[in-house]
GUDRENNU-265528 format. One line per 5 residues: number of its first residue (from 1); their letters; for each residue y, z, x of N, C-alpha, C. Coordinates in nm, 3 decimals, always signed. Layout:
# GUDRENNU-265528
NUM> a> Y:Z:X:Y:Z:X:Y:Z:X  ... .
***
This chain:
# GUDRENNU-265528
1> mnlgr> -2.428:-1.424:+0.456:-2.300:-1.455:+0.520:-2.323:-1.515:+0.658  -2.263:-1.629:+0.684:-2.274:-1.696:+0.812:-2.168:-1.641:+0.908  -2.213:-1.584:+1.020:-2.119:-1.522:+1.114:-2.028:-1.626:+1.179  -2.079:-1.747:+1.197:-1.996:-1.852:+1.254:-1.878:-1.884:+1.163  -1.905:-1.895:+1.033:-1.796:-1.922:+0.937:-1.699:-1.805:+0.933 .
6> lndvl> -1.753:-1.684:+0.935:-1.667:-1.566:+0.934:-1.576:-1.566:+1.057  -1.631:-1.600:+1.173:-1.551:-1.603:+1.295:-1.443:-1.709:+1.286  -1.475:-1.824:+1.229:-1.375:-1.931:+1.216:-1.256:-1.886:+1.131  -1.286:-1.819:+1.019:-1.179:-1.773:+0.931:-1.097:-1.665:+1.000  -1.163:-1.572:+1.067:-1.092:-1.466:+1.138:-1.003:-1.524:+1.248 .
11> krrtg> -1.055:-1.620:+1.321:-0.978:-1.681:+1.429:-0.854:-1.750:+1.374  -0.871:-1.819:+1.263:-0.759:-1.894:+1.204:-0.653:-1.800:+1.146  -0.698:-1.691:+1.082:-0.605:-1.604:+1.011:-0.556:-1.487:+1.094  -0.640:-1.435:+1.183:-0.604:-1.311:+1.256:-0.598:-1.330:+1.405  -0.602:-1.453:+1.453:-0.610:-1.478:+1.596:-0.509:-1.402:+1.679 .
16> efapn> -0.384:-1.398:+1.634:-0.280:-1.330:+1.711:-0.298:-1.179:+1.709  -0.363:-1.127:+1.605:-0.382:-0.984:+1.593:-0.513:-0.937:+1.656  -0.618:-1.015:+1.641:-0.750:-0.972:+1.686:-0.817:-1.082:+1.767  -0.767:-1.108:+1.888:-0.825:-1.215:+1.969:-0.963:-1.181:+2.024  -0.994:-1.052:+2.033:-1.124:-1.009:+2.086:-1.210:-0.958:+1.970 .
21> rvlle> -1.314:-1.036:+1.935:-1.393:-1.005:+1.817:-1.541:-0.989:+1.852  -1.603:-0.888:+1.790:-1.747:-0.867:+1.800:-1.801:-0.870:+1.658  -1.883:-0.970:+1.626:-1.936:-0.987:+1.491:-2.088:-0.972:+1.495  -2.141:-0.885:+1.408:-2.283:-0.854:+1.410:-2.341:-0.857:+1.270  -2.469:-0.895:+1.262:-2.540:-0.886:+1.135:-2.555:-0.739:+1.093 .
26> svdst> -2.591:-0.654:+1.190:-2.615:-0.513:+1.160:-2.589:-0.429:+1.283  -2.546:-0.305:+1.260:-2.521:-0.211:+1.369:-2.536:-0.071:+1.312  -2.555:+0.027:+1.400:-2.564:+0.164:+1.349:-2.432:+0.204:+1.284  -2.323:+0.183:+1.356:-2.189:+0.214:+1.306:-2.089:+0.134:+1.387  -1.998:+0.065:+1.320:-1.898:-0.011:+1.395:-1.811:+0.082:+1.479 .
31> nnlal> -1.783:+0.202:+1.429:-1.705:+0.297:+1.509:-1.781:+0.341:+1.633  -1.911:+0.365:+1.620:-1.990:+0.406:+1.736:-1.988:+0.297:+1.843  -2.006:+0.172:+1.802:-2.003:+0.062:+1.899:-1.865:+0.049:+1.962  -1.761:+0.058:+1.879:-1.624:+0.047:+1.932:-1.595:+0.161:+2.030  -1.644:+0.280:+2.002:-1.623:+0.393:+2.093:-1.693:+0.368:+2.227 .
36> rlvrs> -1.809:+0.308:+2.221:-1.879:+0.277:+2.347:-1.799:+0.176:+2.429  -1.740:+0.078:+2.362:-1.657:-0.020:+2.432:-1.533:+0.047:+2.492  -1.471:+0.135:+2.417:-1.353:+0.207:+2.467:-1.387:+0.286:+2.591  -1.499:+0.359:+2.588:-1.538:+0.441:+2.703:-1.563:+0.355:+2.827  -1.617:+0.234:+2.806:-1.642:+0.147:+2.922:-1.512:+0.108:+2.990 .
41> fldre> -1.405:+0.088:+2.914:-1.275:+0.057:+2.974:-1.215:+0.180:+3.040  -1.218:+0.293:+2.969:-1.159:+0.415:+3.025:-1.231:+0.459:+3.151  -1.363:+0.436:+3.159:-1.438:+0.471:+3.280:-1.391:+0.389:+3.400  -1.335:+0.272:+3.371:-1.280:+0.187:+3.478:-1.129:+0.210:+3.494  -1.082:+0.318:+3.433:-0.942:+0.360:+3.442:-0.846:+0.254:+3.391 .
46> slppr> -0.882:+0.194:+3.278:-0.792:+0.098:+3.213:-0.802:+0.116:+3.063  -0.691:+0.091:+2.995:-0.690:+0.098:+2.849:-0.751:-0.029:+2.791  -0.825:-0.017:+2.682:-0.887:-0.137:+2.623:-0.784:-0.225:+2.556  -0.813:-0.355:+2.546:-0.728:-0.444:+2.466:-0.758:-0.421:+2.318  -0.689:-0.493:+2.231:-0.720:-0.490:+2.089:-0.859:-0.552:+2.070 .
51> ilvva> -0.949:-0.480:+2.004:-1.085:-0.530:+1.979:-1.117:-0.509:+1.832  -1.172:-0.611:+1.769:-1.217:-0.601:+1.630:-1.369:-0.608:+1.629  -1.432:-0.507:+1.571:-1.578:-0.502:+1.556:-1.610:-0.510:+1.407  -1.693:-0.608:+1.369:-1.730:-0.627:+1.229:-1.882:-0.634:+1.219  -1.938:-0.567:+1.119:-2.082:-0.576:+1.092:-2.101:-0.602:+0.943 .
56> lqqss> -2.202:-0.680:+0.910:-2.233:-0.707:+0.770:-2.309:-0.591:+0.707  -2.366:-0.506:+0.792:-2.442:-0.391:+0.744:-2.439:-0.282:+0.849  -2.435:-0.157:+0.806:-2.444:-0.042:+0.896:-2.563:+0.043:+0.855  -2.641:+0.084:+0.954:-2.755:+0.171:+0.924:-2.715:+0.317:+0.923  -2.606:+0.350:+0.992:-2.561:+0.490:+0.999:-2.409:+0.496:+0.991 .
61> grgrq> -2.352:+0.432:+0.888:-2.207:+0.435:+0.870:-2.158:+0.578:+0.854  -2.041:+0.607:+0.910:-1.990:+0.744:+0.910:-1.863:+0.756:+0.829  -1.854:+0.867:+0.756:-1.731:+0.905:+0.688:-1.677:+1.031:+0.752  -1.581:+1.094:+0.685:-1.523:+1.218:+0.738:-1.624:+1.331:+0.735  -1.607:+1.424:+0.833:-1.685:+1.547:+0.841:-1.835:+1.521:+0.841 .
66> grrwv> -1.874:+1.413:+0.909:-2.015:+1.382:+0.925:-2.083:+1.323:+0.803  -2.006:+1.294:+0.698:-2.067:+1.235:+0.580:-2.110:+1.090:+0.607  -2.210:+1.047:+0.534:-2.259:+0.910:+0.550:-2.176:+0.816:+0.464  -2.144:+0.699:+0.520:-2.073:+0.596:+0.443:-2.175:+0.492:+0.399  -2.188:+0.476:+0.267:-2.285:+0.381:+0.213:-2.247:+0.240:+0.257 .
71> spggq> -2.341:+0.170:+0.324:-2.308:+0.040:+0.385:-2.415:-0.064:+0.358  -2.441:-0.098:+0.231:-2.545:-0.199:+0.202:-2.506:-0.336:+0.254  -2.606:-0.411:+0.298:-2.583:-0.542:+0.358:-2.511:-0.638:+0.266  -2.402:-0.700:+0.316:-2.331:-0.801:+0.242:-2.249:-0.753:+0.124  -2.241:-0.621:+0.105:-2.172:-0.567:-0.012:-2.033:-0.512:+0.020 .
76> gvyls> -2.004:-0.493:+0.148:-1.877:-0.430:+0.182:-1.820:-0.480:+0.312  -1.693:-0.447:+0.332:-1.624:-0.474:+0.458:-1.644:-0.352:+0.547  -1.709:-0.371:+0.661:-1.731:-0.263:+0.756:-1.677:-0.309:+0.890  -1.569:-0.249:+0.934:-1.508:-0.293:+1.059:-1.441:-0.177:+1.131  -1.421:-0.198:+1.260:-1.346:-0.102:+1.341:-1.248:-0.180:+1.428 .
81> lvvas> -1.131:-0.124:+1.444:-1.026:-0.186:+1.523:-0.986:-0.090:+1.635  -0.991:-0.139:+1.758:-0.953:-0.059:+1.874:-0.805:-0.080:+1.904  -0.733:+0.031:+1.915:-0.589:+0.026:+1.940:-0.555:+0.124:+2.052  -0.495:+0.075:+2.159:-0.449:+0.163:+2.265:-0.321:+0.232:+2.222  -0.311:+0.361:+2.247:-0.195:+0.439:+2.204:-0.095:+0.454:+2.316 .
86> rgpdd> +0.034:+0.446:+2.279:+0.141:+0.467:+2.377:+0.184:+0.612:+2.383  +0.139:+0.694:+2.288:+0.180:+0.834:+2.290:+0.150:+0.903:+2.158  +0.183:+1.032:+2.149:+0.149:+1.111:+2.029:+0.215:+1.060:+1.902  +0.332:+0.999:+1.910:+0.396:+0.947:+1.789:+0.314:+0.834:+1.727  +0.252:+0.751:+1.811:+0.165:+0.646:+1.761:+0.049:+0.706:+1.683 .
91> laslp> -0.015:+0.808:+1.740:-0.132:+0.868:+1.677:-0.096:+0.937:+1.547  +0.022:+0.996:+1.540:+0.063:+1.065:+1.418:+0.089:+0.967:+1.304  +0.148:+0.852:+1.335:+0.181:+0.755:+1.231:+0.064:+0.664:+1.196  -0.035:+0.654:+1.284:-0.144:+0.558:+1.267:-0.220:+0.574:+1.135  -0.269:+0.694:+1.099:-0.345:+0.705:+0.973:-0.264:+0.664:+0.851 .
96> llvgv> -0.135:+0.698:+0.851:-0.051:+0.664:+0.736:-0.033:+0.513:+0.725  -0.007:+0.448:+0.837:+0.018:+0.304:+0.835:-0.108:+0.226:+0.799  -0.223:+0.270:+0.849:-0.348:+0.202:+0.815:-0.374:+0.212:+0.665  -0.353:+0.330:+0.608:-0.370:+0.346:+0.464:-0.277:+0.257:+0.384  -0.152:+0.251:+0.426:-0.054:+0.167:+0.357:-0.095:+0.020:+0.365 .
101> glgqt> -0.134:-0.025:+0.484:-0.172:-0.165:+0.501:-0.291:-0.204:+0.415  -0.393:-0.118:+0.411:-0.511:-0.147:+0.331:-0.480:-0.140:+0.182  -0.411:-0.033:+0.142:-0.379:-0.016:+0.000:-0.295:-0.129:-0.054  -0.197:-0.172:+0.023:-0.111:-0.281:-0.020:-0.189:-0.411:-0.032  -0.279:-0.436:+0.064:-0.356:-0.560:+0.061:-0.454:-0.562:-0.056 .
106> iseic> -0.523:-0.451:-0.081:-0.614:-0.443:-0.194:-0.538:-0.463:-0.325  -0.421:-0.402:-0.335:-0.339:-0.418:-0.456:-0.303:-0.564:-0.478  -0.267:-0.633:-0.372:-0.226:-0.773:-0.385:-0.345:-0.863:-0.420  -0.460:-0.839:-0.356:-0.577:-0.924:-0.382:-0.629:-0.903:-0.523  -0.632:-0.778:-0.566:-0.695:-0.745:-0.695:-0.596:-0.734:-0.810 .
111> scscq> -0.467:-0.752:-0.782:-0.363:-0.735:-0.886:-0.378:-0.600:-0.954  -0.386:-0.496:-0.873:-0.406:-0.361:-0.924:-0.313:-0.267:-0.848  -0.322:-0.139:-0.880:-0.248:-0.038:-0.808:-0.346:+0.047:-0.729  -0.354:+0.023:-0.599:-0.441:+0.101:-0.511:-0.359:+0.218:-0.456  -0.409:+0.338:-0.479:-0.337:+0.458:-0.436:-0.405:+0.522:-0.316 .
116> lkwpn> -0.329:+0.601:-0.242:-0.378:+0.667:-0.123:-0.396:+0.816:-0.151  -0.517:+0.863:-0.124:-0.546:+1.005:-0.140:-0.557:+1.067:-0.002  -0.475:+1.164:+0.025:-0.472:+1.228:+0.156:-0.610:+1.283:+0.191  -0.657:+1.258:+0.316:-0.585:+1.184:+0.421:-0.628:+1.038:+0.436  -0.742:+0.997:+0.375:-0.793:+0.865:+0.416:-0.870:+0.790:+0.308 .
121> dllvd> -0.848:+0.822:+0.181:-0.921:+0.754:+0.075:-0.833:+0.653:+0.003  -0.893:+0.541:-0.037:-0.827:+0.436:-0.114:-0.888:+0.437:-0.253  -0.805:+0.457:-0.356:-0.855:+0.471:-0.492:-0.789:+0.373:-0.588  -0.869:+0.324:-0.681:-0.820:+0.243:-0.792:-0.869:+0.309:-0.920  -0.775:+0.346:-1.006:-0.809:+0.416:-1.130:-0.897:+0.538:-1.104 .
126> grkvg> -0.866:+0.609:-0.996:-0.935:+0.734:-0.965:-1.070:+0.718:-0.899  -1.114:+0.594:-0.876:-1.243:+0.573:-0.810:-1.222:+0.515:-0.670  -1.307:+0.557:-0.580:-1.289:+0.521:-0.439:-1.337:+0.378:-0.413  -1.245:+0.298:-0.361:-1.279:+0.161:-0.325:-1.291:+0.144:-0.174  -1.238:+0.240:-0.098:-1.245:+0.230:+0.047:-1.207:+0.359:+0.115 .
131> gilid> -1.233:+0.362:+0.245:-1.199:+0.481:+0.322:-1.171:+0.446:+0.467  -1.112:+0.542:+0.537:-1.069:+0.523:+0.676:-1.122:+0.638:+0.759  -1.171:+0.609:+0.878:-1.213:+0.711:+0.974:-1.157:+0.674:+1.110  -1.074:+0.760:+1.167:-1.011:+0.731:+1.297:-1.064:+0.827:+1.402  -1.120:+0.771:+1.508:-1.166:+0.847:+1.624:-1.075:+0.816:+1.742 .
136> cisrg> -1.044:+0.918:+1.822:-0.957:+0.899:+1.938:-1.027:+0.949:+2.064  -1.002:+0.879:+2.174:-1.053:+0.921:+2.305:-0.938:+0.921:+2.403  -0.921:+1.032:+2.476:-0.819:+1.041:+2.582:-0.888:+1.055:+2.716  -0.825:+0.997:+2.817:-0.882:+1.006:+2.951:-0.768:+1.027:+3.052  -0.726:+1.152:+3.065:-0.628:+1.191:+3.165:-0.506:+1.102:+3.168 .
141> vvgta> -0.474:+1.056:+3.290:-0.353:+0.975:+3.308:-0.372:+0.832:+3.258  -0.497:+0.793:+3.230:-0.521:+0.655:+3.183:-0.457:+0.633:+3.047  -0.475:+0.731:+2.958:-0.414:+0.720:+2.826:-0.514:+0.746:+2.715  -0.478:+0.705:+2.595:-0.557:+0.732:+2.475:-0.579:+0.603:+2.398  -0.697:+0.592:+2.340:-0.728:+0.478:+2.254:-0.781:+0.531:+2.122 .
146> avigi> -0.745:+0.465:+2.014:-0.792:+0.502:+1.881:-0.887:+0.395:+1.829  -0.990:+0.439:+1.760:-1.082:+0.348:+1.692:-1.064:+0.370:+1.542  -1.016:+0.268:+1.475:-0.990:+0.276:+1.331:-1.109:+0.220:+1.256  -1.185:+0.306:+1.192:-1.298:+0.262:+1.112:-1.256:+0.239:+0.968  -1.294:+0.125:+0.912:-1.253:+0.088:+0.777:-1.376:+0.045:+0.698 .
151> gvnyr> -1.390:+0.100:+0.580:-1.496:+0.058:+0.488:-1.435:+0.029:+0.352  -1.459:-0.089:+0.299:-1.407:-0.126:+0.167:-1.522:-0.188:+0.087  -1.539:-0.143:-0.037:-1.644:-0.197:-0.123:-1.601:-0.334:-0.175  -1.673:-0.436:-0.132:-1.641:-0.573:-0.175:-1.714:-0.608:-0.305  -1.845:-0.588:-0.306:-1.924:-0.612:-0.427:-1.992:-0.483:-0.471 .
156> qshrv> -2.002:-0.464:-0.601:-2.064:-0.344:-0.654:-2.214:-0.346:-0.624  -2.268:-0.230:-0.596:-2.411:-0.211:-0.577:-2.449:-0.080:-0.642  -2.578:-0.060:-0.665:-2.619:+0.065:-0.729:-2.588:+0.185:-0.641  -2.587:+0.164:-0.509:-2.558:+0.276:-0.418:-2.412:+0.317:-0.427  -2.324:+0.217:-0.437:-2.182:+0.248:-0.454:-2.159:+0.313:-0.589 .
161> aeagg> -2.225:+0.260:-0.694:-2.210:+0.317:-0.828:-2.259:+0.461:-0.832  -2.371:+0.488:-0.766:-2.425:+0.624:-0.763:-2.329:+0.721:-0.695  -2.252:+0.670:-0.598:-2.155:+0.754:-0.527:-2.024:+0.768:-0.604  -2.015:+0.704:-0.722:-1.895:+0.713:-0.803:-1.784:+0.621:-0.758  -1.817:+0.521:-0.676:-1.715:+0.431:-0.624:-1.696:+0.308:-0.712 .
166> vamde> -1.603:+0.226:-0.670:-1.574:+0.101:-0.738:-1.560:-0.008:-0.632  -1.590:-0.132:-0.670:-1.583:-0.244:-0.577:-1.475:-0.342:-0.620  -1.430:-0.421:-0.523:-1.323:-0.516:-0.551:-1.363:-0.619:-0.655  -1.492:-0.655:-0.660:-1.532:-0.757:-0.757:-1.530:-0.703:-0.900  -1.521:-0.573:-0.917:-1.506:-0.515:-1.051:-1.360:-0.512:-1.095 .
171> ialel> -1.270:-0.523:-1.000:-1.128:-0.506:-1.029:-1.056:-0.640:-1.039  -1.084:-0.729:-0.943:-1.011:-0.855:-0.933:-1.057:-0.955:-1.038  -0.964:-1.026:-1.096:-0.998:-1.133:-1.188:-1.060:-1.250:-1.114  -1.004:-1.282:-0.997:-1.058:-1.388:-0.912:-1.062:-1.334:-0.770  -1.180:-1.297:-0.724:-1.194:-1.238:-0.592:-1.213:-1.348:-0.487 .
176> psfpa> -1.128:-1.351:-0.384:-1.147:-1.450:-0.276:-1.280:-1.427:-0.203  -1.315:-1.521:-0.119:-1.439:-1.512:-0.043:-1.436:-1.391:+0.049  -1.555:-1.347:+0.089:-1.566:-1.232:+0.179:-1.487:-1.252:+0.309  -1.502:-1.368:+0.378:-1.423:-1.386:+0.501:-1.273:-1.379:+0.476  -1.227:-1.432:+0.363:-1.084:-1.429:+0.333:-1.036:-1.286:+0.309 .
181> vlsel> -1.115:-1.208:+0.234:-1.077:-1.070:+0.207:-1.074:-0.988:+0.336  -1.179:-1.003:+0.417:-1.183:-0.928:+0.543:-1.063:-0.963:+0.630  -1.032:-1.090:+0.639:-0.918:-1.134:+0.721:-0.787:-1.076:+0.670  -0.769:-1.079:+0.538:-0.644:-1.027:+0.481:-0.630:-0.877:+0.504  -0.741:-0.804:+0.500:-0.735:-0.660:+0.526:-0.693:-0.633:+0.670 .
186> vvgve> -0.747:-0.710:+0.764:-0.709:-0.694:+0.905:-0.561:-0.726:+0.923  -0.517:-0.836:+0.865:-0.376:-0.875:+0.878:-0.285:-0.769:+0.815  -0.325:-0.717:+0.698:-0.244:-0.614:+0.633:-0.226:-0.491:+0.717  -0.334:-0.448:+0.783:-0.325:-0.332:+0.872:-0.238:-0.364:+0.993  -0.261:-0.478:+1.055:-0.187:-0.514:+1.176:-0.038:-0.528:+1.148 .
191> qqmth> -0.002:-0.581:+1.033:+0.140:-0.595:+1.000:+0.207:-0.459:+0.989  +0.135:-0.362:+0.932:+0.192:-0.228:+0.922:+0.200:-0.160:+1.058  +0.109:-0.193:+1.148:+0.109:-0.129:+1.279:+0.221:-0.177:+1.370  +0.297:-0.275:+1.326:+0.419:-0.309:+1.400:+0.519:-0.194:+1.390  +0.495:-0.100:+1.297:+0.583:+0.017:+1.281:+0.526:+0.142:+1.349 .
196> lgdmg> +0.428:+0.125:+1.438:+0.369:+0.240:+1.506:+0.477:+0.326:+1.572  +0.468:+0.456:+1.550:+0.566:+0.548:+1.608:+0.685:+0.575:+1.520  +0.705:+0.496:+1.414:+0.817:+0.515:+1.322:+0.771:+0.605:+1.208  +0.780:+0.736:+1.228:+0.728:+0.830:+1.130:+0.807:+0.827:+1.000  +0.936:+0.799:+1.008:+1.016:+0.791:+0.887:+0.963:+0.683:+0.794 .
201> yasrr> +0.939:+0.566:+0.850:+0.886:+0.455:+0.772:+0.746:+0.486:+0.720  +0.658:+0.535:+0.810:+0.519:+0.561:+0.772:+0.511:+0.665:+0.660  +0.587:+0.772:+0.671:+0.585:+0.877:+0.569:+0.638:+0.827:+0.436  +0.746:+0.749:+0.441:+0.806:+0.697:+0.318:+0.709:+0.605:+0.245  +0.646:+0.515:+0.318:+0.554:+0.421:+0.254:+0.431:+0.492:+0.199 .
206> frems> +0.380:+0.592:+0.272:+0.264:+0.666:+0.224:+0.299:+0.742:+0.096  +0.418:+0.803:+0.093:+0.461:+0.876:-0.027:+0.466:+0.783:-0.148  +0.514:+0.662:-0.127:+0.526:+0.566:-0.238:+0.390:+0.534:-0.300  +0.284:+0.536:-0.219:+0.151:+0.497:-0.265:+0.059:+0.616:-0.288  +0.110:+0.736:-0.270:+0.027:+0.856:-0.278:-0.025:+0.879:-0.420 .
211> lhrpg> -0.152:+0.916:-0.429:-0.211:+0.954:-0.557:-0.145:+1.080:-0.611  -0.116:+1.174:-0.524:-0.057:+1.301:-0.566:+0.095:+1.293:-0.565  +0.154:+1.363:-0.659:+0.300:+1.369:-0.672:+0.347:+1.512:-0.658  +0.473:+1.530:-0.616:+0.526:+1.667:-0.602:+0.503:+1.749:-0.729  +0.448:+1.869:-0.708:+0.418:+1.958:-0.820:+0.273:+1.959:-0.860 .
216> dtvqy> +0.195:+1.856:-0.819:+0.052:+1.856:-0.851:-0.016:+1.976:-0.786  -0.108:+2.037:-0.857:-0.184:+2.148:-0.802:-0.308:+2.096:-0.732  -0.326:+2.135:-0.606:-0.439:+2.089:-0.526:-0.504:+2.209:-0.460  -0.617:+2.184:-0.396:-0.684:+2.290:-0.320:-0.710:+2.241:-0.179  -0.710:+2.334:-0.086:-0.739:+2.303:+0.053:-0.826:+2.414:+0.109 .
221> rtdeg> -0.900:+2.385:+0.213:-0.998:+2.479:+0.265:-0.947:+2.550:+0.390  -0.968:+2.682:+0.392:-0.937:+2.764:+0.509:-1.063:+2.842:+0.545  -1.053:+2.924:+0.649:-1.166:+3.008:+0.688:-1.204:+3.106:+0.577  -1.107:+3.136:+0.491:-1.132:+3.230:+0.381:-1.183:+3.158:+0.255  -1.196:+3.028:+0.260:-1.243:+2.953:+0.145:-1.136:+2.862:+0.088 .
226> lqrar> -1.156:+2.817:-0.036:-1.062:+2.726:-0.100:-0.937:+2.800:-0.145  -0.822:+2.740:-0.117:-0.695:+2.799:-0.154:-0.619:+2.701:-0.244  -0.534:+2.756:-0.330:-0.458:+2.677:-0.426:-0.314:+2.660:-0.377  -0.258:+2.541:-0.399:-0.120:+2.516:-0.360:-0.064:+2.400:-0.441  +0.067:+2.381:-0.431:+0.133:+2.269:-0.497:+0.167:+2.162:-0.394 .
231> fsgld> +0.141:+2.039:-0.433:+0.169:+1.925:-0.347:+0.320:+1.903:-0.338  +0.373:+1.894:-0.214:+0.517:+1.874:-0.197:+0.552:+1.739:-0.136  +0.457:+1.678:-0.065:+0.487:+1.549:-0.003:+0.457:+1.549:+0.145  +0.524:+1.463:+0.220:+0.508:+1.452:+0.365:+0.639:+1.484:+0.433  +0.630:+1.547:+0.550:+0.752:+1.574:+0.625:+0.779:+1.462:+0.724 .
236> ergfl> +0.885:+1.476:+0.802:+0.929:+1.370:+0.893:+0.833:+1.348:+1.008  +0.738:+1.441:+1.029:+0.640:+1.425:+1.136:+0.505:+1.375:+1.085  +0.497:+1.345:+0.955:+0.375:+1.292:+0.899:+0.275:+1.397:+0.854  +0.315:+1.523:+0.850:+0.227:+1.628:+0.800:+0.237:+1.637:+0.648  +0.124:+1.667:+0.585:+0.124:+1.693:+0.442:+0.182:+1.832:+0.418 .
241> vlqnd> +0.273:+1.842:+0.324:+0.339:+1.970:+0.295:+0.291:+2.022:+0.160  +0.238:+2.145:+0.160:+0.197:+2.214:+0.040:+0.277:+2.343:+0.027  +0.285:+2.393:-0.094:+0.362:+2.516:-0.119:+0.277:+2.610:-0.204  +0.271:+2.738:-0.162:+0.208:+2.839:-0.246:+0.294:+2.965:-0.246  +0.243:+3.073:-0.301:+0.323:+3.194:-0.315:+0.359:+3.255:-0.180 .
246> qgmir> +0.282:+3.222:-0.078:+0.310:+3.277:+0.056:+0.408:+3.191:+0.135  +0.435:+3.072:+0.085:+0.529:+2.986:+0.157:+0.478:+2.844:+0.172  +0.515:+2.780:+0.281:+0.486:+2.640:+0.304:+0.367:+2.624:+0.397  +0.282:+2.527:+0.365:+0.166:+2.496:+0.449:+0.176:+2.351:+0.490  +0.146:+2.324:+0.616:+0.145:+2.186:+0.666:+0.005:+2.152:+0.713 .
251> lgage> -0.045:+2.037:+0.669:-0.179:+1.993:+0.705:-0.169:+1.860:+0.779  -0.253:+1.845:+0.882:-0.260:+1.720:+0.955:-0.356:+1.623:+0.889  -0.365:+1.502:+0.945:-0.447:+1.397:+0.884:-0.596:+1.427:+0.889  -0.636:+1.525:+0.967:-0.777:+1.561:+0.972:-0.817:+1.663:+0.867  -0.721:+1.708:+0.787:-0.748:+1.812:+0.688:-0.733:+1.753:+0.547 .
256> aieew> -0.832:+1.778:+0.463:-0.837:+1.714:+0.332:-0.792:+1.809:+0.222  -0.749:+1.750:+0.112:-0.717:+1.826:-0.008:-0.795:+1.767:-0.125  -0.810:+1.845:-0.229:-0.875:+1.800:-0.352:-0.795:+1.851:-0.471  -0.818:+1.790:-0.589:-0.756:+1.842:-0.709:-0.811:+1.981:-0.738  -0.725:+2.068:-0.785:-0.766:+2.203:-0.822:-0.840:+2.197:-0.956 .
261> reddh> -0.961:+2.252:-0.958:-1.041:+2.254:-1.081:-1.071:+2.399:-1.116  -1.024:+2.441:-1.232:-1.041:+2.580:-1.272:-1.187:+2.622:-1.277  -1.275:+2.528:-1.321:-1.416:+2.566:-1.336:-1.483:+2.591:-1.203  -1.420:+2.546:-1.091:-1.475:+2.575:-0.959:-1.445:+2.717:-0.915  -1.354:+2.785:-0.987:-1.305:+2.914:-0.939:-1.322:+3.023:-1.044 .
266> es> -1.408:+2.996:-1.143:-1.433:+3.099:-1.243:-1.520:+3.209:-1.184  -1.491:+3.331:-1.222:-1.569:+3.444:-1.170:-1.700:+3.459:-1.246 .
***
């Protein structure tokens, strides 16, 4: 992949959304680099502008809870987007809107149904095609900035297959070029972020694309271990709502759920 060509396509398609771009052949993690850039602005007591960081390969890509994100060279979209936050409502709606923007764009490109699995997985036919990792940094009165890490499998590789994932080239009948796909994903996210702070909109759109439906049995982790509950949906503040015999449970975007499997809980 030629970085000059990639930059030309990004400039033409995403210029208004991502005027500040960092494009690299390889990096440890786009989120790590973006976080370093954010800290440099906050240290000077200013919020960072919108910054897009893209790498063709990551040596230490990160997923949730310290998991490694498989990032083979030229096989996936690996990017981070820096967004300055205006307040807690922005941060609450951000994960939902990013998921909606990516899921909608993948669905349109691949003519498929991309579903959202709480809190940050993108699935097609039950297999993971992408994921989201959001890091936030606050600095007193200066404010808060979020780094949105995005990984999407563009071409299938044995490493993605071994992880049980799926790539866009397996789904789409006619897959656009890598620069075009990357640009469309950025635009899809940015278009949804025009609704930052609108929790009603963000929750409604996430519910429409959610893998889980009201009544589904799921499991979530507590200090006492895995617990069973029924999926109820999202509330007006963007929390995931579960129901069990003890009552209602609300989970934030940093807390994951899984399908309940009886064989995991046999005595």
